[in-house]
Backbone bond lengths (Angstrom), bond angles and torsions (degrees), N, CA, C in turn:
res aa  C-N    CA-C-N  psi(-1)  N-CA   C-N-CA  omega(-1)  CA-C   N-CA-C  phi
1 Q - - - 1.461 - - 1.514 110.42 -
2 V 1.328 114.49 147.90 1.464 122.02 178.14 1.521 107.94 -128.18
3 Q 1.315 115.96 135.00 1.455 121.49 176.44 1.526 108.99 -110.94
4 L 1.317 115.33 140.74 1.463 121.73 -179.29 1.520 109.31 -124.89
5 V 1.329 115.82 130.65 1.462 121.01 178.87 1.518 108.39 -123.39
6 E 1.325 114.72 118.90 1.461 121.72 -177.18 1.521 110.97 -100.00
7 S 1.326 115.15 155.82 1.464 121.08 173.86 1.516 108.38 -155.69
8 G 1.343 115.27 160.81 1.450 120.13 170.78 1.509 116.46 109.97
9 G 1.319 118.54 -2.33 1.451 118.58 177.98 1.517 111.63 -72.38
10 G 1.333 115.52 176.50 1.447 118.98 178.06 1.509 112.15 159.63
11 L 1.330 114.55 -164.78 1.457 122.87 -178.84 1.522 109.00 -108.32
12 V 1.322 115.86 131.70 1.457 121.13 -179.00 1.524 108.96 -144.46
13 Q 1.310 116.10 152.40 1.459 120.24 176.84 1.525 110.03 -79.97
14 A 1.302 115.61 155.39 1.461 120.72 177.03 1.525 109.65 -55.42
15 G 1.329 114.55 137.10 1.458 120.31 -176.60 1.515 113.91 92.70
16 G 1.320 116.03 -11.12 1.451 121.08 -178.64 1.518 112.75 -83.90
17 S 1.323 114.36 -174.34 1.468 121.28 -176.19 1.523 110.57 -131.97
18 L 1.324 114.97 151.63 1.454 123.28 171.41 1.509 108.38 -143.09
19 R 1.321 116.09 154.68 1.453 121.40 175.04 1.520 109.21 -126.68
20 L 1.324 115.48 122.96 1.452 121.67 177.13 1.528 109.42 -98.99
21 S 1.324 114.93 145.94 1.465 121.03 175.72 1.518 109.09 -128.87
22 C 1.311 116.03 150.82 1.464 121.21 177.60 1.525 108.33 -146.42
23 A 1.323 115.44 119.63 1.460 121.30 179.36 1.518 110.19 -104.64
24 A 1.314 115.73 129.26 1.465 121.83 178.57 1.522 110.20 -101.09
25 S 1.315 115.16 143.72 1.468 120.47 176.08 1.523 108.84 -144.70
26 G 1.329 115.35 163.73 1.450 120.00 -179.44 1.517 110.91 110.37
27 N 1.325 115.02 -140.70 1.464 121.75 -175.93 1.533 109.61 -86.56
28 I 1.341 115.76 80.66 1.463 122.11 -174.67 1.523 110.17 -91.33
29 F 1.319 117.02 126.39 1.452 122.46 173.18 1.516 108.63 -90.89
30 S 1.328 116.33 145.27 1.466 119.82 -177.39 1.524 111.60 -66.25
31 D 1.327 117.54 -29.89 1.458 122.31 179.88 1.519 108.21 -99.32
32 N 1.318 116.28 100.45 1.461 119.65 -177.33 1.521 110.56 -149.93
33 T 1.294 115.02 168.48 1.462 122.13 175.13 1.512 108.64 -124.01
34 M 1.308 115.94 128.53 1.460 120.64 174.97 1.523 109.01 -115.39
35 G 1.304 115.86 156.72 1.445 117.19 -177.35 1.514 113.80 -170.14
36 W 1.309 113.77 -173.54 1.461 122.41 179.90 1.518 109.55 -131.40
37 Y 1.302 114.92 135.90 1.449 123.21 172.29 1.528 107.06 -124.33
38 R 1.309 116.54 164.48 1.457 119.68 177.11 1.521 110.60 -142.04
39 Q 1.328 113.78 155.03 1.457 120.07 178.46 1.520 108.83 -139.64
40 A 1.314 114.95 117.44 1.458 121.71 176.22 1.524 108.81 -90.98
41 P 1.331 117.69 157.72 1.473 120.17 -179.87 1.521 111.76 -55.56
42 G 1.329 116.04 129.61 1.449 121.50 177.74 1.516 114.91 77.56
43 K 1.324 116.75 5.51 1.465 119.89 -178.93 1.518 110.51 -121.81
44 Q 1.322 115.28 163.25 1.453 120.53 177.10 1.526 110.38 -78.02
45 R 1.334 114.33 156.89 1.451 119.47 175.23 1.530 108.37 -66.33
46 E 1.337 116.59 136.74 1.451 120.69 -178.48 1.520 111.16 -131.44
47 L 1.323 114.44 152.50 1.458 120.29 178.55 1.522 109.76 -70.02
48 V 1.334 115.47 138.09 1.458 121.59 172.31 1.528 108.94 -104.69
49 A 1.331 115.61 -57.30 1.462 120.30 -179.55 1.518 109.33 -163.58
50 T 1.340 115.61 149.19 1.453 121.02 174.36 1.522 109.59 -134.20
51 I 1.335 114.90 158.85 1.462 120.77 178.16 1.521 108.19 -146.22
52 T 1.325 115.69 132.52 1.456 120.11 178.72 1.527 109.62 -83.59
53 S 1.320 115.69 167.89 1.453 119.57 177.50 1.521 111.51 -64.06
54 G 1.332 116.76 -20.15 1.462 121.19 176.00 1.510 113.59 -87.88
55 G 1.333 116.71 -3.37 1.459 120.28 175.23 1.514 115.92 97.22
56 N 1.318 118.12 5.16 1.461 119.95 177.21 1.525 109.88 -76.06
57 T 1.317 116.32 132.98 1.463 121.10 -175.04 1.527 111.87 -116.95
58 K 1.328 113.40 157.27 1.461 122.01 177.28 1.516 106.61 -143.66
59 Y 1.340 116.51 136.45 1.457 121.34 -178.67 1.526 111.11 -128.91
60 A 1.320 115.44 149.22 1.451 120.16 167.48 1.530 108.27 -68.98
61 D 1.322 116.36 145.94 1.469 119.96 -179.45 1.528 111.36 -57.56
62 S 1.319 116.61 -33.12 1.457 120.66 -174.65 1.530 113.16 -69.64
63 V 1.323 118.21 -16.02 1.465 120.13 -177.80 1.521 113.12 -116.57
64 K 1.309 117.21 -4.41 1.460 119.87 -179.50 1.530 110.66 -58.30
65 G 1.326 114.88 134.58 1.461 119.87 -179.74 1.518 113.93 86.21
66 R 1.334 117.54 -12.61 1.467 120.98 -179.61 1.533 111.53 -115.53
67 F 1.314 117.10 -36.17 1.464 122.21 -177.56 1.523 109.10 -108.41
68 T 1.335 115.31 146.91 1.457 121.52 175.99 1.522 109.32 -133.00
69 I 1.321 115.46 125.27 1.459 120.53 176.49 1.523 109.07 -99.83
70 S 1.319 116.23 141.37 1.460 121.23 177.88 1.526 108.14 -148.96
71 R 1.327 115.43 168.82 1.454 117.72 179.91 1.514 110.59 -150.17
72 D 1.318 114.83 156.48 1.462 123.39 174.28 1.529 105.91 -119.27
73 N 1.315 116.40 102.39 1.463 119.83 -175.20 1.523 112.03 -65.26
74 A 1.320 117.27 -31.64 1.468 120.11 179.71 1.525 111.27 -64.93
75 K 1.333 115.95 -29.40 1.463 121.36 -179.44 1.524 112.57 -102.73
76 N 1.335 117.16 -0.23 1.472 121.35 -176.44 1.529 110.67 50.69
77 T 1.302 115.33 44.05 1.464 121.51 -175.59 1.520 110.30 -125.40
78 V 1.329 115.19 138.34 1.457 122.03 176.69 1.524 108.16 -117.61
79 Y 1.325 115.09 145.93 1.454 121.89 -178.14 1.527 109.86 -124.25
80 L 1.316 115.59 153.07 1.457 121.41 172.71 1.519 107.61 -133.54
81 Q 1.318 116.05 108.11 1.459 121.49 175.44 1.516 107.92 -89.49
82 M 1.326 116.19 119.52 1.459 121.57 -175.95 1.525 108.74 -114.93
83 N 1.314 115.93 114.85 1.458 122.31 179.21 1.526 109.93 -114.99
84 S 1.319 115.66 164.42 1.473 121.54 178.64 1.523 110.98 49.06
85 L 1.300 115.85 47.67 1.461 120.28 -176.17 1.519 111.69 -64.77
86 K 1.336 114.89 145.68 1.449 123.08 -179.25 1.536 109.24 -120.24
87 P 1.317 117.40 156.42 1.477 118.55 177.02 1.523 113.06 -55.19
88 E 1.322 117.18 -32.25 1.467 119.69 179.95 1.526 113.36 -72.18
89 D 1.326 117.37 -5.79 1.467 120.47 173.35 1.532 111.56 -82.93
90 T 1.318 116.93 -6.36 1.462 120.95 179.49 1.522 110.38 -61.91
91 A 1.334 115.74 124.74 1.458 121.46 -177.36 1.525 109.03 -177.25
92 V 1.307 115.11 171.77 1.468 120.64 165.81 1.525 106.74 -88.64
93 Y 1.304 115.60 126.58 1.462 121.46 -178.57 1.527 109.39 -101.47
94 Y 1.321 114.96 129.46 1.462 121.93 -177.41 1.526 110.36 -115.04
95 C 1.306 114.89 131.73 1.457 121.03 172.94 1.525 108.66 -81.91
96 S 1.317 116.78 146.01 1.461 120.55 177.36 1.526 109.89 -132.29
97 Y 1.324 113.17 151.59 1.466 121.68 174.69 1.516 106.42 -134.73
98 R 1.346 116.25 130.23 1.463 119.49 -179.17 1.516 110.41 -132.19
99 D 1.331 116.43 126.60 1.463 121.33 164.66 1.523 106.22 -128.18
100 Y 1.307 119.89 -98.49 1.461 121.82 174.02 1.522 111.13 -87.55
101 G 1.313 115.71 -14.35 1.458 122.61 175.49 1.506 107.73 -135.01
102 I 1.325 116.90 -176.12 1.452 120.00 177.04 1.523 109.21 -128.37
103 Y 1.319 115.01 139.13 1.450 122.12 -179.44 1.524 108.88 -125.71
104 W 1.342 115.30 151.70 1.455 120.89 -176.36 1.521 110.78 -126.68
105 G 1.336 114.92 146.84 1.449 120.07 169.99 1.521 110.23 -79.33
106 Q 1.323 114.81 179.42 1.461 119.69 -176.05 1.520 112.62 -81.38
107 G 1.320 116.67 -13.82 1.459 121.28 179.41 1.519 112.13 96.02
108 T 1.324 115.09 145.98 1.463 121.03 176.70 1.528 108.22 -136.28
109 Q 1.316 115.87 135.47 1.459 120.85 -174.50 1.523 110.45 -81.34
110 V 1.321 114.87 131.50 1.466 121.98 171.53 1.527 107.07 -119.69
111 T 1.318 115.83 122.05 1.457 121.22 179.70 1.519 108.88 -123.11
112 V 1.330 115.42 125.34 1.458 121.49 -179.73 1.528 107.70 -114.25
113 S 1.311 115.88 117.53 1.464 119.93 -179.00 1.522 110.35 -92.82
114 S 1.319 114.46 148.98 1.469 119.45 -178.02 1.513 111.10 -90.15
């Protein structure tokens, strides 16, 4: 089992920045992928960004150039730096951890006001 604890959500004005963090604990495999997904009201959960333990990243087109995912393998922690936030970025953001299975955090609300 893997547990994920997220932090860093909140309310910000359009154009502002937020940084999300997610710490993983439990049965952590060295070869894994961590990432962030989001779900807005009435919409399906969608990928935001992922990063492998080797540092390979993947981004949704809608956040490229504005969001940066990074990780600290020694701390089993993944970060999401979100800049130039837009109202359409408003959603619950979920941390994910994947090795042979997939685990989810509890979610953190990000609200961007116009």
